[in-house]
MARBA-997231 format. One record per residue: residue in one letter; x, y, z of N, C-alpha, C in turn. Coordinates in pm, whole numbers, plus 50000, padded with zeros to 5 digits. Atoms other than C-alpha are relative to their C-alpha. Layout:
! residues N
AXYZXYZXYZ ...
! end
This chain:
! residues 452
M500844988150000500005000050000500885012450000 K499164988250016501465032849893499315012250056 V500564987849943500955065150081500085010949895 V500054990150107499925087549795498715007850015 K501194991649994497545116449801499154997349878 P500835002950116494665104849577499465012749938 Q500594988650068493275128249318498595002250052 H501314996649945490125146249417498894992049933 S501045007150072488135127849150499804985950051 S500115013749952488805094549322499324999250135 R500585000149866487145104949646498594994549996 S501365004949985484045088049769499155011050060 G500904990349939480985107249877499505009949897 S500644990250088479165136849734501025010449958 T498924991350044482035152949542499485013249945 K500544987850057479895177649354499535009650109 T500444991749889478355189949676501175006450069 A498824994849934481785193849832500635011249919 D499434989650087483045213549531499175012850009 A500864988249993480045236549548500195007350132 L499804993949870480555242349918501355007050007 R498674994049997484245249149864499995013349924 R500034987750078483505274849597499235011050074 S500804990149929480925291649818500645004650130 L499344996249876483255292650120500725013249982 P499364986950018484335328750165501504999450024 A498554999049977487975338350149500205006850134 V500074994449866488075342650522501295006250046 I498764995749935491715347550594501085003049898 K498754997150070494635364750439500915007050098 I499044994049909497755374050626501085006749918 E499004992650076500105400550500500995006550095 S498994992749921503345414750633499835014949976 D500114985650011503385451850697501345006150040 S498654995149974506845467150666500015013150077 E500034987149934505695500550809499674998950149 T500365001749860504705485751145501194995250078 D498945004149908506745475251444500534986349959 Q499395012550041509175447951340500824993950112 S499245005549888510405439351689499894985050007 D500185014550004509025404251643499964996049854 G499935003950139509955387751318498804992349953 D501165007950036506745367551329498725008249999 V501214992049997504355397151344499344999849864 V500774999850124501645393951081498695007050028 F501254992749983498445412751022498934993449915 I501105007450060495065399050930499045009549932 K501054992750068492655412350675498814990649987 Q501205007950003489145399450710499235003249873 E500694997950126487235394250388498704992149998 Q501275006150031483575386550325499494990850110 H500475009149895482925371050666499525008250118 Q500574993049887480705382850946500104991050122 H499895007749877481175372051305498925004850096 Q501094995649917477855375451477499444988150076 G500685010249920476255355951757500844987950032 H499165011449969479255333951833500565001150141 Q499475000149864480375323652179501525000549994 H498564998449999483925334052255500564995250133 S499315003949877486405320952507501425005049992 P498644994550000489855333252612500964991249922 L499015007150079492725323652388501244997550084 S498795003449926495635305352546500864991249912 L499125007450089498525294152328501445002250042 Q498604998749960502065286552432500845004649883 R499164994550106504635305752233501144990649967 P498895008750035507015282952039501305007849990 E498704993549997510695290352013500265008049872 S499664992850120511415299051649499794991049881 G500025008150120511455287551289498654999749932 Q501205001050083508795276951043498754997150082 L501155003149915506515261751308499585012350078 S500324987849925506735294051508499175009549915 R500754990950087505545314351210498584994949976 K501325005750025502665290451143499115001350124 L500794999049877501545289551506499635014550030 T500294985849979501795327451527498875004549908 A501054996450096499675331451213498664994350044 L501255006349956497095306551339499485006550128 H500364993149876497115323451679499295013249970 L500594987150033496335357251522498654998449931 I501295002650067493585342451306498934996950104 L500965003549896491885327051607499685012350086 Q500204987849922492365359551794499065009549928 Q500884991550080490685378151510498554995650014 F501345005349986487665355351540499594998450147 K500255001149857487895356751922499714985450039 L500135014249972488355319151942501174995350084 S498925006349927490415297552175500394987249927 T499625012950058492215265052094499314988550072 T500745010649932489845246052324499194992049899 L500725008650093488315216452145498515002850008 P501454997749997484685222752042499284988950077 H500755009749921482145205552265498535000849962 Y501415000850037478735194352142499334989550086 S500805009849927476075177052345499114992749901 F500785007850094474595148952143499864985850053 T500205014049964473155114352196500514990849890 R499485007550114474075102151848500915009149919 K499084992250082477015113451639499325004449871 P500524996250132476145133851329500564990849893 K499605008950108476415114851006501325004549938 L498724997050065479925112750860499775001849850 K500304996950139479735129350519501094995449904 F498905003850087483185120650383500954990850076 R498945008549946485605092150451501084999049893 P498945000250102488955095550271500434985949967 P499425013150032490515066150087501114996550099 P498975004149902492935045750303501335007149976 C498684993750001496215063250385500055013049921 T499994986750061495165096750242500905009350081 V499054990949934497805123150320499425014050008 L500344986049978496815156550470501295007150039 N498694993849980499975177550437499845013950058 L500084986949935500065205950688501265008249976 N498784992550029503585215350580499785010549892 S500284990450106502035233650285499215012050052 L500764988949945500035256250518500905012250021 T499294987549975501215292350512499085010650057 F501024990549953497945310250605500115013449929 T499964987850081498645335750332498954999549890 A501075001650098495695323250125498844993450072 P501145006849937492205310350202500304985350028 L499705013549953492235277150383499734989549893 E500375010150099490515258350101500984999349884 E499005000250106493365267649865501294993350045 Q498765005649947496005251950091499894985250037 V500205014149963494525218750204498674995349945 E501285005850038491755195050102499045001250118 L500934997849890488775205450310499354987050046 E500605012749960487335170150305500884992750102 D499085006549906490455156850480499975007150135 L500064992349876490335184850735498674997650071 Y501315003449942486645177450786500054986750073 F499905013249938487445140950859500795000650130 L499214998349878490125150851112499185006950108 H500854992849905487745175551277498914990850055 Y501095008949958484945149751286500504989750101 A499475010449912487125122851445500335005650138 L499594994349872488485145951716498835006050078 T501104993049936485165163051787498844990950038 F501225007949981482565135351767500234985550041 A499765013849957484265101951843499694998750149 K500465001749862482855088052168500994992450088 K499035007949924485655064152270501355000849928 T498754997250068488995078152161501184994050077 V498745004949945492335060952219501125008149936 V498884992250050495455082552188501304993250042 I498695005949972498965067852162501055010249957 T499084989050027501705093952189501444996050023 G498565001749983505475095652162500665013450031 A499224988349959508215121052221499665012549920 G500284988550084507045143351936499015009950058 V500994990749945504175158052139500605009250106 S499384991949894506605172152399501145008749951 V498894992050052509235187552171499685014950008 H500424986049993507245220052158500175005750141 S499864995749861507485221552538501455001050045 G498584999049967511285219852528500654987050040 I499435013149970511795182452583500524994049870 P499485005550127514135168752311499584985649983 D500275014250027513155136452143501324993149969 F498785007850016515625109052060500545000349858 R499575001550139515775112151683499895013049920 S500094987250069515375149251601501405005849980 S498704993750023518125173651504500715003050133 E499404997749869518655180051878500044986950080 R500145013349942518805142851948500634998750137 L499475002949868519185133352307501024988649991 F499075011150018520825100752197501335005149944 Q498804994950064523275120251982500895007250101 G499234992749902524315142452271500644991250106 L499475009049898524975112452495501004989949944 A499115009950062527015092452247501475003650025 N498564998249987530735087752315500684986549981 K499265012350028533475061952274499774989350107 S500115009849891532975045552613498624993650005 T501355005549990529195041552605499424996449864 G500545002550132528755039552228498835009249973 S501194992050028525325051452111499375004950129 G500704994849884523455073852352498814991350039 K501115009249974520645048652320500374989450104 N499565010249904522755024652529499765004250145 L500274995449864522145046652834498564997350041 F501365004149968518495035752814499874984949998 D499985014649997519494999152823500264995550144 Y499865005049864519284978453142501464997150035 N498595002949975522974969653102500805012250044 V499324987849959523805005753189500494998950144 F499655001149858524024995053556501224991150025 R498845009049984527014972153492501325007650009 S498764992450002529574999953463499865012850081 P500074987449923530295028453711499985012349910 E499954988550090531065051753422498665002149931 S501304998750065527815044353241498925003950100 I500954995949896525895047753570500075015050022 E499844985649980527345082553616499385007949886 K500594993150115526355092853264498484998750000 F501445002149988522905077853319499405009750102 E500474990849897522495098353637499985014449949 N499964986450056523535130153457498865002249900 M501094999050098521045122953180498665001350070 I501264999549925518215116753429499825013850065 E500084986849939519045149253610499615010649898 K500334990450105518905168553284498534998749960 L501385002250039515595152853183499045004350110 Y500864996449888514155158253529499785015150006 H500124985549993514895195553531499255005649879 L500764995750118513615199653175498524997450019 S501415003849984510395181753267499305008650104 T500634991949894509775201753584499815014549957 Q500114986250047510305234753402499045001549882 A500824999450122508245225953094498525000450034 Q501454999649989504535231753043499384991149893 P500665008350102502065208952861499815007549869 S500114993950132501885215652488498535001449961 P501394999050048498725225452293499374986549972 F500605013150028498295189252186499694992550129 H500355005749870498455177852549498645005350046 H501274994049960495615202152616498854994749916 L501065005850083493655188052322499574986450056 I500345013049941493855152952473499245002150130 N500684996949874492825168052807498565004349975 D501364995750034489795184352640499134987949966 I500775012050035488715150852494499624992350126 S500285006949874488995135252839498975007650083 K500944991949923487135164153002498594998549947 Q501325001850061484275158852758499474985850017 G500445013849977484095122152861500104991249879 R499905007650124485175109352519501364993149984 L498695006650007488675096052601499904986450067 L499965013449942488845058652648501324998150073 R498705001349936492595059052719501045008049923 S498824993750058495775078652659501214991650039 Y498785007849977498815056052622501185008649957 T498864991550033502025076052639501314992450020 Q498665005649988505605064952576500945009850072 N499164989649942506875097052736500124998350151 I499765000949856508395097953083500005013950065 D499874986349950508215136053120498835004450089 C501164997149914504765135953293499345013449968 L500664987550034503635167353108498494998349989 D501435002350015500265151953028499324998350135 T500635002649870499605140753385499965012450089 Q500164987349929499985176953500498595005449985 L501344994950030496535182953351498954992350079 D500985005449906493415176553557499334987349950 N500785011350054491795151153323500884989349937 L499085010050054494895130753233500874994150111 Q499255005349887495915117253571500334985249980 T499645014250002497575083553626500204995350143 M499765005749867498445060753919501374993550003 T498705006449981501805049054054500024993350137 P499995009250113501925019754081498624998949937 L501255001350073499285012753823499244987950051 T500845011149955496384991253941498834998349904 F501135002950089493554974653752498744998050082 S501305001249935490004979353867498935002349894 K501054998750100486834975253666499285013450009 T500714987349980485495007653809500925012150008 D499104988649980488635028853845501324997649928 I498785000850080491215029353564500375014349962 P499634986150032493175061953520499975002449850 P500054997150144492835079653184501344998649929 T498685000650063496615079253123500764987750048 V499145011549971498805048253104501405003349949 Q498614997150036502555054453107500724987149962 L499445012550050504055027352889501474998350037 H498575000749971507655035952980500375006050135 G499714995249866507325048053337499995015150012 S500074985949966507845082253492501345004950053 I498774993849952510795105553552499835005450141 K500274993849871509115117453872500034990150117 S500045010149894509415084654068501274991750004 L498935009649980512035061454211499394987150055 N500465012549941511525024854287501174990650024 C498965009749966513524996254434499994988749899 S499895010950096514794969454200499644986450061 K500275012749932513964943054463498664999850071 C501264999749926511114953154693499015009349931 S501064991850059507934973154628500095014650040 H499874986249954509295005854770500005009849883 I500094989450101508345036454559500005013450072 T499974986749941509135072554639500105010549890 E499944989150098508965106254463501455004449980 L498674994750031512085118454286499975015150019 T499924985749971512945152654426501435004949977 P498674994950032515925175854359501104995950098 H498945003049903517735166154679500714986849969 Y499355012650038518445131754530501215002449909 F498894997250091520825148454283501205006250072 T498884994449925523025162654558501084989650030 S499035010849984524705128754590499694989549893 K500245010450100524545095654407498504997449987 L501425002650024521135091154247499694985150019 I500185014549986521475053354220500604995850134 R499545002849863521705041954581499254987950055 P500715011349937520745012854810498615004350047 C501384997249961517065010654889499905001650152 P500114998149854516315025255237499044990050064 S500955009749945513405001455282500684986550022 C499285012749987515624971155219501015000850116 E499024998549892518304984855455499314999950137 E500755000249874515704990655726499594985850037 L500375013949976514514954855687501204991950047 N498795007249956518094942455723500355003350145 V499764996449859518454961656050499094991850091 V500945007949921515344944256180500424985350004 R499575014050006516624910456064501244997850087 S498785001349920519984916856229499694999950149 I500394999749858518344925656563499334986950040 A500705012649972516254894156537500944988049989 G499055010950012519394873756481499914992449870 K500115006650131518564865356121501065005349905 R498994996250099520884866555823499475011649915 T500404988850085520804899255630500034995949853 Q500105002650143519994900055261500565011749921 N499534989350088521304919854968498895010449982 S500974989250018519594953754944499755002349851 G500304996150137517824964354627500595013649969 I499474987150046518864994654424498835009549974 L500994989650026516765026354430500405007349872 R499704994450133516595039354072498755006249940 P501184993950064514315060053844499044989349949 R501025009750040511055042253772499635001849853 I500214999750144511475042453396500394986449944 V499775013150060511465012253169501115001249896 L498864999950092514785006252994499864988449901 Y499965011250094515484984252697500494987450072 N499615013249947515824947052781499594998050145 E500555003049868513794948853102498485000549994 F501455000649996510204942453198499435012350071 H500714988949936507734969453293499454995050134 P500545004549871506884967353666498484999450002 D501465000350009503244974153572499534992749875 G500295006350128503354952053263498714992049999 E501205008249996500634927853369498745008650010 V501154991149986498294955953471499715007149868 I500194993450130498874974153140499364990349901 G500615010050087498044941852959498524998350027 S501425001349964494754938953149499205012249954 I500684987850043493864975353075499835000149848 T500075000450146494684971152707498934990249954 E501005010150037492584939652686498595005450021 R501324994349975489654957752842499655010949898 D500264989450098490024987752610499654994349862 L500305006350129490034964852305498564994749996 K501375005349994486714950252423498965011050019 S500924988949972485214984752489499505006949875 K500454994550128484564991752119500455014349976 P499524986550032486805022152065499655003749857 D500394995750134485765042951765500995009949938 C499004990950057488865064651715501364996950060 L498625002049956492625059151734500875011049940 I499094989450042495085088151718501414995850039 V498605003649976498795079251683500835012449969 T499374986950014500925110251739501405000350059 G498684997349945504575119451778500874987850022 T499215012149984505965084251748500264993649864 T499675007350122507715064251477499724985150014 L500355014049974506555031251633501204990749986 K498815008550003510085017751670499934988850104 I500085009849893509184998951989499014989149960 P500895010850048507704964651896498694999150079 G501215001249920505244964052188498985010849968 V500894988950034503804998352102499454998149859 R500465002650137503634989351733498904989449998 R501015010549992501684957951820498705005350061 L501184993949940499324978052043499235008249897 V500644991950104498625002151754499284990949900 K500615009150096497924973051518498704994150055 E501195006249941495494955951755498895010250021 M501014989749976493724988351845499415004849868 A500494995550130493474999351480499034989949940 K500875010550053491934966151384498625000650065 V501274999349928489244969251653499245012749962 V500654987450036488545005851568499354998949864 H500585001550134487994997151202498834990350000 A501135009249989485764968051298498765007250051 N501114991849950483624994351474499695011849909 N500224989350099483625016251161500505013550051 G499444987949943485835041251340501055006449912 Y499074991650074488735063851243501404998250059 V498615002049959492495057051258500845010849933 I499294988350054494705087851218501435000250052 W498574998449970498495091451209500335014849992 I499574986050002499915125851301501485000550036 N498564999049976503655132151268500625009249897 I499334991250095506165154451095500404992449874 D499675008350116506915125350860498904989749976 E500915010950029504805099450683500514987250065 P499535012649941504895064850840500794991949897 P499285008750093507425040750688499064989749939 Q500855009950068505995015950441499854987450084 S500095012049915506794987750684498945001750108 V501024997449899504575004150949498614999749936 I501295000150069501755009350697499564985749972 D500335013950031501904973050588499674992250127 Y500225007449876502004961150948498675003950065 V501234995449934499174982751088498784997949912 E501015002750103497054981350769498815009550001 Y501314993649989494275004350887500035015250012 F499994985549989495375040850867499025006249900 D500924992850088492555062550729500635012949949 L499464987050035494315096150736501415001350056 V498634997549959498025104450750500215015049999 V499804985549987498515139950878501495002650014 V498574997050000502015152150792500195014650042 G499804986749947503015182051001500094999450151 D499864999849855503535192851359498644999050066 C501285002349934500775180751590499505012350076 Q500434988249925500725214551771499095009149917 L500914992350084498875229451473498574994850008 I501305006650009495975205351515498935006950085 P501084993949921494085221651808499435012749939 G500484987650058493905256051649499334997949866 L500575002550133493205242251302498624993850011 V501325006249980490335220651426499005010350050 R500904989649948488885250051618499595009749891 L500324990850109489095272551313499034993549902 F500895006950093487485246451088498604998850059 D501305001249934484715241451341499235013149991 Y500664987050007483985278651339499505003149860 L500404997350139483915281150961498894990649956 D501015010250030481895248650930499595000349852 P500334998450142482105248450547499004989949948 F500925010350047480065216450511498694999850078 Q501234999349920477355227050756499734986850070 S500085013549943478045194950945499854999950152 N500074999849855478015206451307498574999050048 P501365001249948474995197051516499445013650038 K500644987449965472555225351557499414998950141 P500565000649865471545234151911498484998649996 K501445002349996468095222152001499325011350078 T500764989549932465595248752090498834993750074 A501085005749919463195240752366498655005149950 K501334996350045459585240252255499165005250117 M500844994149896457275262452452498664992850002 K501285006649986454275243952583498905010650019 T501124990649990451095263352525498904993850084 Q501065005049915448505259152791498645002849937 K501354998450053444965253252678499195008950094 P500824991349914442555279652802499014991750081 T500925007349913440565267153095498605005749988 R501404995750010436805268153062499485003350140 P500614996849870434855284653339499074988850044 P500895010949953432995259753558498555002949970 K501414998650030429405253353465499235003650129 A500844996149887426855269453686499134988450042 S500825011149951425075244453903498525003749995 K501474997650008421315240553858499415000550140 M500704998549871419185252054146498824990450004 
! end
């Protein structure tokens, strides 16, 4: 299966209707630079509104984190100003409905929606296929049981480097003694004092980055879905805990399985905020004071038990090692069985949407989870969407089999773009609010006079 953008003529659905709607859609947005204005910010742009009236619309405060620089910065700034012009926030639209509105367009398998072509210097319909954007909006706005699987890409905007970008964390940790920086995430890192020291330095760096960072716009989008009661589960490969800072994306440490109480977020690779013993069940919070001396140290709980055993005249045992509660290569997840039970339950819960974001699916277990979840979602006539700066490799496409839409571009554009599309509503697809019918009271007849 080849990831190729199909020609518009090959689309299913009411193509003529879509064309007519596209032609009738006003040229809502144009952004132009103004050389005569203040140029203190290189990303300053100005909006000219054309042929569009904004009346009777509910507004909410706009909150958007400012990116650092570059092409994404310019796009986010432009989108920010557009939403500001319409007095819109990046909060996901929320509709109250008992049944989802009818899906008007379903793209051919593996259709590519390229957000890299967005410049916001021309009307939206001239830059992307509106049908594809409609499908993305529909899936994120109306799916009732959404599963989100995220990787490091969703946190890059917040200042957390991923492992394979131009600022690669692995690249910065590579040297002759440890080889690839990836080796510092291998369980064998504990066999050498030198590699342990480098591992501790890496954990300290990641810890401080994570505590200083704020959740990204896409984290907030997942939180909005959960707040609306439409998130079945968020599976994250990230250890930075940015998502769990939000009120509706909490997790549990250690993770437990209960039919009535499963947290919305499952951390597939552990957390940078916790320490656990390699031998006993002792878990404690990782705080800055642990970095004042050796981070990897004997477990205090095990040592306390040995003191008790010694007083009782029993033989002492080897103490466990207190270490960050993250899952390294070549080791088992301490919550692995619980995660398996949660996954099994989610597969049986009839999810209707799967969003795979910010990951290349290099980890076999995560790739298998995506395949199984995508298969179930499609069996329920749902929607499977890939969002990343690159298209998925052909091997991933062949393995997963069920991608409906491949969104190529930074995931941080998605919240604002979905909100803007919802406001424009070019296909008139959003549910209309129900108006309460006034009950008219029948006039009461005067009582009949009694006969004397």
